[in-house]
VEXDOBA-328568 format. One line per field, with one value per residue: residue in three letters; x, y, z of N, C-alpha, C in turn; residue number from 1. Coordinates in steps of 0.1 Angstrom, whole numbers, plus 2048, in hexadecimal, padded with zeros to 3 digits. Each point is the difference from the previous one (the first is absolute). Layout:
type	c(Ala / ...)
n_X	c(X / ...)
n_Y	c(Y / ...)
n_Z	c(Z / ...)
ca_X	c(X / ...)
ca_Y	c(Y / ...)
ca_Z	c(Z / ...)
c_X	c(X / ...)
c_Y	c(Y / ...)
c_Z	c(Z / ...)
seq	c(NUM / ...)
***
This chain:
type	c(Gln / Val / Gln / Leu / Val / Glu / Ser / Gly / Gly / Gly / Leu / Val / Gln / Ala / Gly / Gly / Ser / Leu / Arg / Leu / Ser / Cys / Leu / Val / Ser / Asn / Asp / Ile / Phe / Ser / Ala / Asn / Thr / Met / Ala / Trp / Tyr / Arg / Gln / Ala / Pro / Gly / Lys / Tyr / Arg / Glu / Leu / Val / Ala / Ile / Ile / Asn / Thr / Ala / Gly / Gly / Thr / Leu / Tyr / Ser / Asn / Ser / Ala / Lys / Gly / Arg / Phe / Thr / Ile / Ser / Arg / Asp / Asn / Ala / Lys / Asn / Thr / Val / Asp / Leu / Gln / Ile / Tyr / Asn / Leu / Lys / Pro / Glu / Asp / Thr / Ala / Val / Tyr / Tyr / Cys / Asn / Thr / Arg / Trp / Asn / Pro / Ile / Thr / Trp / Gly / Gln / Gly / Thr / Gln / Val / Thr / Val / Ser / Ser)
n_X	c(18A / 806 / 7F3 / 7F6 / 806 / 7F3 / 802 / 7FF / 7F7 / 7F5 / 7FE / 7FA / 801 / 7F4 / 806 / 802 / 80C / 802 / 80A / 7FA / 805 / 805 / 804 / 807 / 7FE / 80D / 7FD / 7F8 / 807 / 80B / 7F6 / 7FB / 7F5 / 802 / 7F8 / 7F9 / 7FA / 7F3 / 7FD / 7F5 / 7FC / 7FD / 80C / 800 / 80A / 805 / 802 / 80B / 80B / 807 / 80B / 805 / 807 / 7FA / 7F7 / 7FB / 7F7 / 7F7 / 7F5 / 7F9 / 7F3 / 7FD / 80B / 7FC / 80C / 7FD / 802 / 80B / 801 / 809 / 80C / 807 / 807 / 807 / 7F4 / 7FC / 7FD / 7F4 / 800 / 7F7 / 802 / 7F9 / 7FB / 7FD / 803 / 7F7 / 7F5 / 7FD / 80C / 7F8 / 80A / 801 / 80C / 800 / 80B / 802 / 802 / 801 / 808 / 7F8 / 7F8 / 80A / 804 / 7F4 / 806 / 804 / 806 / 7FD / 7FB / 7F8 / 7FF / 7F6 / 802 / 7F4)
n_Y	c(2CB / 803 / 800 / 808 / 80A / 804 / 807 / 80E / 7FD / 805 / 80D / 7FC / 809 / 7FF / 7F6 / 801 / 7FF / 7F4 / 7FF / 7F4 / 7FE / 7F4 / 801 / 7F6 / 7F9 / 7FE / 7F9 / 80A / 80A / 7FB / 7FA / 80C / 7FC / 80D / 807 / 808 / 804 / 802 / 808 / 802 / 80B / 7F7 / 7FD / 7F4 / 7FA / 807 / 7F6 / 807 / 7FC / 7F8 / 7FD / 7F8 / 7F6 / 7FD / 807 / 7F4 / 807 / 802 / 805 / 806 / 7FE / 803 / 7F8 / 7F8 / 803 / 7FF / 7F3 / 803 / 7F3 / 802 / 7F9 / 804 / 7F7 / 80B / 806 / 7F5 / 807 / 802 / 806 / 809 / 802 / 80B / 800 / 80C / 803 / 7F7 / 807 / 7F8 / 806 / 809 / 7FD / 7F7 / 802 / 7F3 / 7FC / 7F6 / 7F4 / 7FB / 7F6 / 7FC / 80A / 808 / 802 / 806 / 809 / 80D / 7FE / 806 / 80B / 7FD / 80E / 7FE / 80C / 803)
n_Z	c(31C / 7F5 / 7FE / 802 / 7FA / 7FF / 7F5 / 800 / 808 / 7FD / 801 / 7F5 / 7F6 / 7FB / 7FA / 80D / 806 / 804 / 808 / 801 / 80C / 7FF / 80C / 7FB / 80A / 800 / 80A / 801 / 7FE / 803 / 808 / 800 / 7F9 / 7FD / 808 / 7F9 / 80B / 800 / 80A / 7F9 / 805 / 809 / 7FB / 7F9 / 806 / 7F6 / 7F7 / 800 / 805 / 7F8 / 807 / 7F7 / 804 / 7F5 / 807 / 7FE / 7F9 / 808 / 7FA / 80A / 7FC / 80C / 800 / 7F7 / 7FC / 80D / 803 / 807 / 801 / 809 / 7FF / 80B / 7FA / 7FD / 7FF / 7FB / 7F5 / 801 / 7F4 / 802 / 7F3 / 804 / 7F4 / 7FC / 80D / 804 / 802 / 7F7 / 7FF / 806 / 807 / 809 / 7FD / 7FD / 804 / 7F9 / 805 / 7F4 / 803 / 808 / 7FF / 804 / 80C / 7FF / 7F8 / 803 / 7F4 / 7F4 / 806 / 7F6 / 7FF / 7F7 / 7FF / 7FF)
ca_X	c(806 / 7F8 / 7FA / 7FA / 7FE / 7FC / 801 / 7FE / 7F2 / 7FD / 7F4 / 803 / 7F5 / 7FE / 809 / 80E / 807 / 806 / 809 / 800 / 80B / 7FE / 80D / 7FD / 80B / 807 / 7FD / 7F3 / 801 / 808 / 7FB / 7F1 / 7F9 / 7FB / 7F3 / 7F9 / 7F2 / 7FA / 7F3 / 7F8 / 7F6 / 7F4 / 801 / 809 / 80E / 801 / 80E / 802 / 80B / 808 / 80D / 807 / 80E / 807 / 7FC / 7F3 / 7F5 / 7F2 / 7F8 / 7F2 / 7FB / 7FF / 80D / 806 / 802 / 803 / 808 / 80C / 807 / 80E / 807 / 80E / 806 / 80B / 7FB / 7F4 / 7F4 / 7F6 / 7FA / 7F4 / 7FF / 7F2 / 7FE / 7F2 / 7F8 / 7F2 / 7FA / 7FD / 80C / 801 / 800 / 80C / 808 / 808 / 808 / 801 / 803 / 7F4 / 7FC / 802 / 803 / 804 / 7FA / 7FF / 806 / 7F6 / 7FB / 802 / 7F3 / 7FF / 7F3 / 800 / 7F5 / 7FB)
ca_Y	c(7FA / 803 / 7F6 / 808 / 80E / 808 / 80F / 807 / 804 / 80E / 806 / 806 / 804 / 7F7 / 802 / 800 / 7F3 / 7FC / 7F4 / 7F9 / 7F7 / 7F6 / 7FA / 7F2 / 7F8 / 7F9 / 7F2 / 800 / 807 / 7F8 / 7F3 / 801 / 809 / 80B / 806 / 80C / 7FF / 80C / 7FF / 80D / 800 / 7F8 / 7F6 / 7F6 / 803 / 7FB / 7FF / 80A / 7FC / 7F5 / 7FF / 7F4 / 802 / 803 / 80D / 800 / 807 / 7FF / 80B / 7FF / 808 / 80E / 805 / 800 / 80D / 80B / 7FB / 7F8 / 7F9 / 7FC / 7FC / 803 / 7F5 / 805 / 808 / 7F8 / 808 / 7FF / 80D / 801 / 80D / 802 / 80C / 805 / 7FB / 803 / 7FF / 7F2 / 7FA / 802 / 7F4 / 7FC / 7F7 / 7F7 / 7F6 / 7F3 / 7F5 / 7FC / 7F3 / 7FE / 80D / 801 / 80B / 80D / 80C / 80A / 805 / 80E / 805 / 808 / 807 / 808 / 80A / 803)
ca_Z	c(7F5 / 7F4 / 7F7 / 7F5 / 803 / 7F4 / 801 / 7F3 / 7FE / 803 / 7FA / 7F3 / 7F8 / 7F5 / 7F5 / 805 / 801 / 80C / 800 / 80D / 802 / 80B / 804 / 804 / 806 / 7F6 / 7FF / 7FA / 7F3 / 7F7 / 7FC / 7FD / 7F8 / 809 / 7FA / 806 / 802 / 805 / 806 / 800 / 80B / 7FF / 7F6 / 803 / 7FA / 7F2 / 7FA / 7F5 / 7F7 / 804 / 7F9 / 805 / 803 / 7F3 / 7FB / 7F9 / 807 / 7FD / 806 / 800 / 7F5 / 804 / 801 / 7F3 / 7F9 / 808 / 80B / 7FC / 80B / 7FE / 80C / 800 / 807 / 808 / 80B / 805 / 800 / 7F6 / 7FE / 7F8 / 7FB / 7FC / 7F8 / 7FE / 80B / 800 / 80E / 804 / 804 / 80F / 808 / 807 / 7F7 / 808 / 7F9 / 807 / 7F6 / 7F8 / 805 / 80E / 806 / 80E / 808 / 7F8 / 806 / 803 / 7F4 / 7FE / 7FB / 7F4 / 7FF / 7F4 / 800 / 7F2)
c_X	c(7F6 / 7FA / 7FA / 7FE / 7FD / 802 / 7FD / 7F2 / 7FE / 7F3 / 804 / 7F3 / 7FE / 809 / 80F / 806 / 806 / 809 / 800 / 80C / 7FE / 80E / 7FC / 80C / 806 / 7FC / 7F2 / 801 / 806 / 7FA / 7F1 / 7FC / 7F9 / 7F4 / 7FD / 7F1 / 7FB / 7F2 / 7FA / 7F6 / 7F4 / 801 / 80B / 80E / 801 / 80F / 801 / 80B / 809 / 80D / 807 / 80F / 809 / 7FC / 7F3 / 7F5 / 7F2 / 7F8 / 7F1 / 7FB / 800 / 80E / 807 / 801 / 804 / 809 / 80C / 807 / 80E / 806 / 80E / 806 / 80B / 7FA / 7F5 / 7F4 / 7F7 / 7F9 / 7F3 / 7FF / 7F2 / 7FF / 7F2 / 7F6 / 7F2 / 7FA / 7FD / 80D / 802 / 7FF / 80D / 807 / 80A / 809 / 800 / 805 / 7F3 / 7FA / 803 / 804 / 804 / 7F8 / 800 / 807 / 7F5 / 7FA / 803 / 7F4 / 802 / 7F3 / 801 / 7F4 / 7FC / 800)
c_Y	c(802 / 7F3 / 807 / 80E / 808 / 80F / 806 / 805 / 80F / 805 / 806 / 803 / 7F5 / 804 / 800 / 7F2 / 7FE / 7F4 / 7FA / 7F7 / 7F7 / 7FA / 7F2 / 7F9 / 7F7 / 7F2 / 7FE / 805 / 7F6 / 7F4 / 801 / 809 / 80A / 806 / 80D / 7FD / 80D / 7FD / 80D / 7FF / 7F8 / 7F5 / 7F6 / 804 / 7F9 / 800 / 80A / 7FC / 7F6 / 801 / 7F3 / 802 / 803 / 80D / 800 / 806 / 7FC / 80B / 7FC / 808 / 80F / 807 / 801 / 80E / 80C / 7FD / 7F8 / 7FB / 7FD / 7FC / 802 / 7F5 / 804 / 806 / 7F8 / 809 / 7FC / 80D / 7FF / 80F / 801 / 80D / 803 / 7FB / 805 / 7FF / 7F1 / 7F8 / 802 / 7F3 / 7FF / 7F6 / 7F8 / 7F7 / 7F3 / 7F6 / 7FD / 7F4 / 7FF / 80D / 7FF / 80B / 80D / 80B / 80A / 806 / 80F / 806 / 809 / 806 / 809 / 809 / 803 / 80F)
c_Z	c(7F4 / 7FA / 7F4 / 805 / 7F4 / 803 / 7F3 / 7FD / 803 / 7FA / 7F3 / 7F9 / 7F5 / 7F4 / 804 / 800 / 80D / 7FE / 80E / 801 / 80B / 803 / 806 / 806 / 7F6 / 7FE / 7F9 / 7F1 / 7F6 / 7FA / 7FB / 7F5 / 809 / 7F9 / 808 / 801 / 804 / 806 / 802 / 80C / 7FD / 7F5 / 804 / 7FA / 7F3 / 7FC / 7F5 / 7F6 / 806 / 7F9 / 805 / 802 / 7F3 / 7FA / 7F7 / 807 / 7FB / 807 / 7FF / 7F5 / 804 / 801 / 7F2 / 7F9 / 809 / 80C / 7FA / 80D / 7FD / 80D / 7FE / 809 / 80A / 80D / 807 / 801 / 7F4 / 7FF / 7F7 / 7FB / 7FA / 7F8 / 7FF / 80A / 7FF / 80E / 804 / 803 / 80F / 808 / 808 / 7F7 / 809 / 7F6 / 808 / 7F5 / 7F9 / 806 / 80F / 807 / 80F / 807 / 7F8 / 807 / 802 / 7F4 / 7FF / 7F9 / 7F4 / 7FF / 7F4 / 800 / 7F1 / 7FD)
seq	c(1 / 2 / 3 / 4 / 5 / 6 / 7 / 8 / 9 / 10 / 11 / 12 / 13 / 14 / 15 / 16 / 17 / 18 / 19 / 20 / 21 / 22 / 23 / 24 / 25 / 26 / 27 / 28 / 29 / 30 / 31 / 32 / 33 / 34 / 35 / 36 / 37 / 38 / 39 / 40 / 41 / 42 / 43 / 44 / 45 / 46 / 47 / 48 / 49 / 50 / 51 / 52 / 53 / 54 / 55 / 56 / 57 / 58 / 59 / 60 / 61 / 62 / 63 / 64 / 65 / 66 / 67 / 68 / 69 / 70 / 71 / 72 / 73 / 74 / 75 / 76 / 77 / 78 / 79 / 80 / 81 / 82 / 83 / 84 / 85 / 86 / 87 / 88 / 89 / 90 / 91 / 92 / 93 / 94 / 95 / 96 / 97 / 98 / 99 / 100 / 101 / 102 / 103 / 104 / 105 / 106 / 107 / 108 / 109 / 110 / 111 / 112 / 113 / 114)
***
């Protein structure tokens, strides 16, 4: 049964773009502010972007200007569009609720080559 399933990662060259998607179980999606996080090798997981149930968004300083988070209430998905990818964006990307995260999904690997 679906809770959090991330997809869309891959290997891209610096300057490229990716669109990540997260399928969320309906009972979780409809009631929660959702977020994207990422964890680079050897680093702690960090918060990247947040979107509340009304569509309001917030971004980390590293994500401002290049990342766009969105949610599709009909599909129960939360997407993260990333533009102008940089090698330092290389990480496993996860989605989860912003508050009281549930069991983490497998994430989706983003690798940016220089």
